[in-house]
N, C-alpha and C positions, 0 to 999 in steps of 0.2 A: 534724399530719403535715408534715414539711418538703417544700418545693417546690424540688428541686435545680435545676430549669431557671430559675426566677425568681432564686434565689440566685446562680447563675452569671451571668445577664444583668445583674443589679443590681451585681455586683462587677466588671463590665467584661469578663467572660469571654464567649467566643462559643459559641453553641449551634447545631448544625445540625439542622434539622427535615427528616428524610429522607422523600421522597415517592415513591420509585420503585415501591414495592409498591402504593401507593394511587392517587395521581394518575397514575402511570405506566400504570395500567390504561386510562385514557382515551386513551393513545397506542396503543391496540389491542394491548397486551401483557398477559401473564398470568404471574404468579409463583406457583408451587406453594406450598403451606403449608410443605413441607420447606425450600424455598429461602428463603422469607421468614425463617424461623428462622435459617438459615445466614447470610443476609445481615445480619440484625440483629446477630448475634454478631460477625461479621467487622468490621462497621462500628464496633461498640463497642470492639473490640480496637485500633483505630487510636489510641485514647486510654487504653489499658490499663485500670486499675481505675476511671478517671474517665469511662468510657463513658456512664453514666446522667446525668452532669452536662453532657456535651457533645453527646449525640445523643438527639433525640426521633425514634422510629421509627414513622411512620404505617403501621400494619400492615394496615389495610383499612377498608372501609366496610360494616359488618356487615349493614345493611339490604338489601344487594344480593341476597343469597341465603344459604341455609344453609351452603354451602361457604365463602363469604366470611366468615361469622361464625366458622366453625370455624378457618379459617386465622388470623384475627385473634386468636382465643383462644389458639391454639398459640404464637404469638409472645409473647403476654403471659406465658404459663405457663413457656415454655422460654428466653426471652431477656431477662427482666426484670432479671437481674443484669448484663446487658451494655449495655442502653440503657434509656431511659424509653419504654415502649410506649404507643402511642396508637391509639384508634379514632376514626373520623370519622363525623359524622352530621348530619342535617338538624335544624332548630330546632323539633322537636316533642317532646312529652313521651315518646311511645312510642319514637321513635328514640333519644332520649337514654338511656332505660332499657335499651334493647337494647345500645347501645354500652357502657354501664357494665357490663353483664353480660359483655361480650366481654373486658374488660380488668380487671375488678374482682378484688380479692383478692391482687394482686401488688404489689410495691414500685414506686413512681413511676408508677403508672398514670394515664393522661390520656385525656380525650375532647375532641375539637375539634368545636364546634358551628358549623355554617356558617349565617351570617345575612346577608341582602342589605343592602348599605350604600348603595345608590343607589335612587332611586325606579324607574328603569327595571328594575333587577334585582328589586326587591321586587314590582313588578307582574307580572313574568314568573314568579317563584317562588311568590308568596303572594297575588297580586291585591290588594296593599295598599301602604302607604307605608313607606319605609325607617325613618323615625323610630319608627313603631309596632313594626316588626319588631325593631329594636334594643332598644326598651324592653321588649318581651315576653321577650327573651333573659335579662334580669336575673333573672326568676323561675326560669328553667331552671337558671341557675348556682346560685342559692340552694338549689335542691332537690337538688343533687348528693349522692350517698351518701358516707358516710365512706370515705376511702381512694382516691377518684378525683378528680383535679384537672380542672376545666373550663377549656378554652381556647376562645376565640371567634374565628372567622374572619369578617372583614368582606369579603364578596364584592363585587366591582366598586367597590372603594374610590375609584379615581381619579375616578369620576363622582358620588361622594357629597359631601355638604356637610361641610367640615372641622370646623366648630363642632359639628354634630350628632354626627359620629363621635367627636370628642374627648370630648364630654360623655358619650356612651355608653360609651366606653372607660374613663373614670374611674368611672362608676357600676358597670360590670361588674367592675372590679378591686376596688372596695369590697365588692361582693357575693361575692367569692371567686375570681374568674377569675385564672388564672395568667398567660396571655399573650394579647394581642390581635393576631391575624394579619391583616396588611393585604395583600389579594390584588388584583392588577390584573385577574384573571379573563379579560379579552378580549385582554390582551397588547399593547396599543397605546401604552404609555408610552414617550416619549422620555426620555433620561437626565436632562436638566435638569428636566423636569416631575416625574420620579420623586423627585429630590432635594428639590424644593419640597414635594411631598406629604408626605414623611416629616419634613422640617424643620417644616412647618406643624403636623403632628399633635403632634410632640414639644414644640413651643412651647405647645400648648394643653392637653395632658393633665396630670393631677395627678402629683405625685411618686409613684413606686411603680408607675406603669403601665409594663408591659413590652410593647413593640411587636415584631412579627416581620414579616418579608417573605415574600411568596409571589408571585414575579414570573416571568412567562412569557417565552418566547423567540421569539414570532411575528415580531418585527422584528430578531431577532439581537442583542437588547440585554439579554437576561436577566442576563448576568454583569455588564455595565457598570452596569445599574440596581441590582443587588444591592450592588455595591461602593459605589455612591453612597449607598445607604441606610446601609450600615455606617459610611461616613465621616460621615454625619449623626448617628450615635450609636446606631443599631439594633444589637442584639447577638444576636438570634435570627433565623436566616436559613433559609428553606426552599430545598431543592435536591433534585435527583434524579440518581441514578447514570446516566451517559451522557446526561443531559438529557431522559430520556423522560418525557412527560406529555401533557396535552391538546394537540391540534393540533400545533404545532411544538415542543412541549416547554417546559421551563423551564431555569433555570440548572443546569449540570451540577455535581454534588457534587464530582467529582474536580478540576474546574477551580477552583471556588470555594475548596475546602479548600487546594489547593496554593498558590494566590496569597496567601491570608490567612496561611498558615503560613510560606511561603518569602519573601514580600515584605512582611511586616508593617510594618517600619520605614518603607518607602517609602509605604505606603498609609495608615498610622495613627500614624506617629511612634513614641513609646515605649510604645504600648498593650501591655498584658499580657493576651493573649487566652486563655491556656490554663492549666488546672489541671495537665495533663500534655501535654508537647509531642507533637503528632501524629506518628505513625510513617508518614511519607509513602511508605516502601518498600512498604506494603501496598496502595497505590492501584492499581497496574497489575493485580495479581492479582484484586482485588475486581472491577475493571472487566471483566476477562476472564470471570469467573464470571457477572456480570450479562449480558454479551453472549451467552454460551452459553445462558443460561436463557431470555432473551426473544427471541433471534434477531436482535438488532440488531448488525450487524458493527462491529468496530473497524477503522478504515481508516487509511491513511497520513496523512489530514488530520485525524484525531481528536486534538484537543489533549491534552497531558499523558499520556494512556494509549494513544495510537494506535500503529499498527505502524511508523510512521516515526520515533518518538522514539529517539534514540541510534543511528540508522543513518546510515552514511556511504557514498556511492557515487561521489564524484568526487575528483579529485586534491588540490586545495588544501585542502578541509576535512579530508581524510585526514591531511595533513601538519600542519595547524594547527587542530584541531577546536575549541578554545576560542574561536577568532576567529569561528566560524560557528554557535555555539549559544547560545540565550538563558539556559541554565542547565546545570549539570552533571547528566547523566542519572543519575549515581550517587545523587543525592538521592532518586530514586524507586526505587533498587535496580536500575537498568537498566544493564547493562554495554554500552558502545558496541559496535556490530556493523558490520563492513564488509560490504556486499552488492554483488554483481555486477549491473550494469545496462549499458545501451547507452552510458552516460556514463562508464564506467570508464576509468581511466588505467592505464598499465602498472604503476605502483606499487600501485594498488588491486588489480589482478589478482593480482600476486605475493603480496600479503597474504592474499587469499582462498585462493590455491593453497597457501600454507604452512600455513594453518589446516586445509586438507584433506590435508596430508601430502605435498604436491608441491613440489619445487624445480625451477623452470623455467629453462632457459637462454635467452639472448636470442631465438633463433629460435622456441622454443616459446612464449615470452611474446608475441611478435608474432603468431604463428599463433592462439593462444588468444584474444588481445584482438580480433582480427578476427572470430573465430568468435562470441564473446560478443555483439558488436554486431549481427552478422547474425542470430544466433539470437533475440535479443530482438525484433527487427523481424519475423522469421518468425512467432514466437508471438503477436506483438502484446501481449507481457507484458514489463514492464521488467526484472524480476528473473530472473536465471538462477541456478539452485541450484548449490551446491557439488558435489553428486553428478553433475550434468550436466557441469560443468567436468572433473571427474575422468574421466568416461567419454570425453570428447573427447580429453583429453591422453593417456589410456591407449591409445586407438585410434591416435592420431597416432604415438606412440612405437613401437608395434608395427609400424606401416607403415614408419616410418623404419628400424627395425632390420632388417626384411625387405629393404628396398632395399640397405642396407649389406652384408647377407649375400649379395647377388647374386640374390635371388628376384624374381619378377614380382609387382607389386602393382596391384590395381585401385583407381583413384581416381575420386571423383565429379567431375563438371564442372558449371559454372554452367548454369542453365536457359537455353535449351532443349536443351542438348547432352547426349548420352549419356555414359556413363562411358568411361574409357580404361584400358588396361593398360600399365604402364611398368616399365622395369628399367634398370640401368646398362649392360647388355650387350644388343645387338640380338637375338642368337640366343635369349636367354631369353624375350624378348617373343614371338618366333616359335614357340618350343616351347609356350608357354602357349596360343597361338592354334591350335596343331596344324597348322602349315604349315611349308614348307621353311625351314631355319635361315638361309639366305642371302637370304631375301626382304627387300626394302628396307622399313625402318620409318622413321617420322619422327623428327626431332630435337625434343625438347621444350625450348623456350627460355622460361624463366620469370623471368629477371632481366636487368637491364641489363648486368651484367658478362659474362655468357655471350653475350649478343647482340653486345657490342663485339668479343669474341674471334672470333665467328662471322662478323661482317659483313665482315671483311677478305678473305674468300675469295669474296665475291659479285661477279659480273661485272655490276655495276649502277652507274649514276651516283649521286652522293650524294643528290640529291633523291628518286630512286626508292628508295634504301635507307631513307630516312626514311618514305617512303610505305608501304613494305612493313612497317616496324615498327609504324606506326599500325594497319594492317589486322590484324596479329597480335594486338596488345594490345587495341584498341578494338572491332574486329569479331569477334575470336576465330576467325579463319579458319584453315584449313590452306593453306599456300602452296607452290608450286613456284617456286624461285628459281634463276637461272643462276649457275654458279660458274666461276671462272677455272681453266682446265685446268692441272694440275700444282701447284696451290696448296691442294688439299683436305687438311686434317689427318686423321689416323687416326680421330679420334672423329666426324668428319663423314662419312667415306666410306660407312659402312653405310646412310646415308640418301640416297645419291647414285646416280642413274641417268640416263643419256643427257644428261649435262652439267647436270643440275638437282638440287637438294637439296630434299627434302620437309621442311617445317618446320611444327610445331604450336605455337601460342602461347596457347591458352585455358588458364586456371587459376582454379579456385575460390580466392578471395583468402585464406581461412584456411590454405590449403596452401602458398602461395607461399614464406613464410620457410623452411619445412622442405625443400621441393623445391630451393630455391636452394642449400642446403647439401649436396645429395645427389650432386653431381658431374655428369658428362655423362649425360643421360637420353635414352632412346629410348622411343617411345610409339606406340601404335596403338589403334584402336577396341577396346573391351572385348567382343570376340565371337570365340569359336572359329569355325573355318571352318564355314559352313552355318547360323550363327545370326545373328539381328539383334543390334546392339550393345545391351549391358545398359543399361537406363534407371534401375536402382537397385541398391543393394548386394544386395538379395534376389535380383534377377535374376542378378547376377554369381555369387553363391554356388551357384546351380543349374547354371551353365554351366561353371565352371572347377573343376579338381581341387583338393584341399586344399592342395597345395603352392603354389598361387597365393593370396597373401594379399589379402583384400578389406577395404578400409577402410570399416567400417560406420558412416558418418556421412552426413548429407544436407545439401544447401544449402537445405532447407526448402521447395522447390518440388515440385510433383507429378511422378510418373514418366511420366504420360500426356502425350503431345505432344512427347516428346524424340526427337531424331534426331542423326545424326552431322553433322560440320561440312561446310560448303561448301568446295570446293577451287578456288583460282584460281592461274593462272600469271601471274607478274609479270615483265615484260621492261623493258629500258632505256626511258628517257623515260616511265616510269610507265604503260606499256601493260598492260592486263588481258585475260586470256583465261579463260573459265569452263571448268573441266575436270570438276567433279563437283557435283551438286546436294546440298543439305543444309539444315541448320536456318536458316542466315542468308538464303538466297535464296527460301525457300518463300512468303514473304509478297509476293513481287514477281511480276509477270505473266510474266516470262521471265528466263532468264539474262542476256540483254542488258539488260533493264530493271534488274536488280540492279547490273550493272557501271556502268551509266549513273548509278544512284543514288550509287554509291561515288565516282565522279568528281565529282559535284555536291556531295555531303556533305563531302568532304575537300578541295574546291577544286582538284581536279586536272583537267587537260585532256590529251588525247592529240594529239600532233603529227600 
């Protein structure tokens, strides 16, 4: 009976010994029988018709229970054409017979017999010596039934004696063993020591002995150690999808296979490792299937098959992706994807918007970019979905259209302020609030250009004008400011009473680019007469009639605890007078305490 695995290894080809169904169980995972069959077939397809030459699939440990035996048997019966199926057992005659029954009668069937290779492990497992256990294994190999190939795993090999193990490997091979698997078992090998172990064994064993690796990842060195063994000359390597195995797992199949297939020349020179070139585009799909089966999530930090592969979220990598990636994700069949996060640039945002069917003008781009960053922090989740962006932009456009059409629009304010109702005509605001059309409403100044035009009418010295601007922008106050008689422009007049103009400066940042393009705006608290100001879009929708458009977005903060703004009167020489309590002063002991705080915080003094 030909041994395809030995033939592959002896010709310099690489064989993967897949352990996710078997050793993966010690990682507290369980694969159903159906999935084991599916995974074996999928894994074999990576190599096309040469699956049995390149993949040994450790289907299970039949002695565990009846169900484990049945699962192992199903893999042998249903996937033998895709891989070389294997059962694993202890070094007893009964266990070996049971394992042979699980895989017997199909092509390329194998049984791996686990034998302690160190005295410490032999004492724990058999209460004997390693040399005796290794010698006894020879008889088990000789007694294998026709059609089943015996492999022997040397457990705890790093603590074993090199000469004893090499002699045993030679005798076992002469007795008919196919592969001698060298397991580090406790996972404490450093890479130099691992290379020494395999070089030492390869130097000592007879020609024709095929060694395999089984290396754990307890120190995060499973991949590095396995590559060191391959460079030393080993051509059969154990691995596990997603690295699942005992304790911290073992080298991950997808990582090992990708590196050996994609970086062969750098790792091994002109070595020819494959009968059929591996189809690496299958790796992400298989990894996702394994993840779903065993409940081990793929994350942004999972190498090769993680959710971060091929994703771009910042400006420079978006422009020059090849400069910022270790390999072309197309090798894995992954199409690069641009995602929105708090790190997004305007260019990244526009790319995502276009993918979602949106073409943004500069103001919309600025507004959406500000919103994306705020929304990510609000959710404490980096990625903002395309559908969320579409929802925000759609709401913003409908609000902007309503403003341009002359309607009143309710906008959210930054916490802890309540919402406001605004329009380009003051009487529209008053009608929406159900009060006399000629009642004074505040000007809404949201950009420097509008402020510069407005500031010329103020009866204030220049330092006080700057002071007032700071209070509007930084404190988000409502201010009463004196105006020069006879110099009030038509757009300012509706906000003017008794020689003072009422000005509102608070603005939720994502709205600022849109409002800055809306022309002269008039604003008031979002409350019809007799109601408290709306703290949320939901509140506003219940208060206002349908002709008042409500922008249904949020700044991400709760509705509870919101209130209207504090109003101050500012006079020449930076004098302050408190005229209405609100959100800004409520944390202070008194109105006077708040104005004192402002003078101190902004470095102002009253003459």
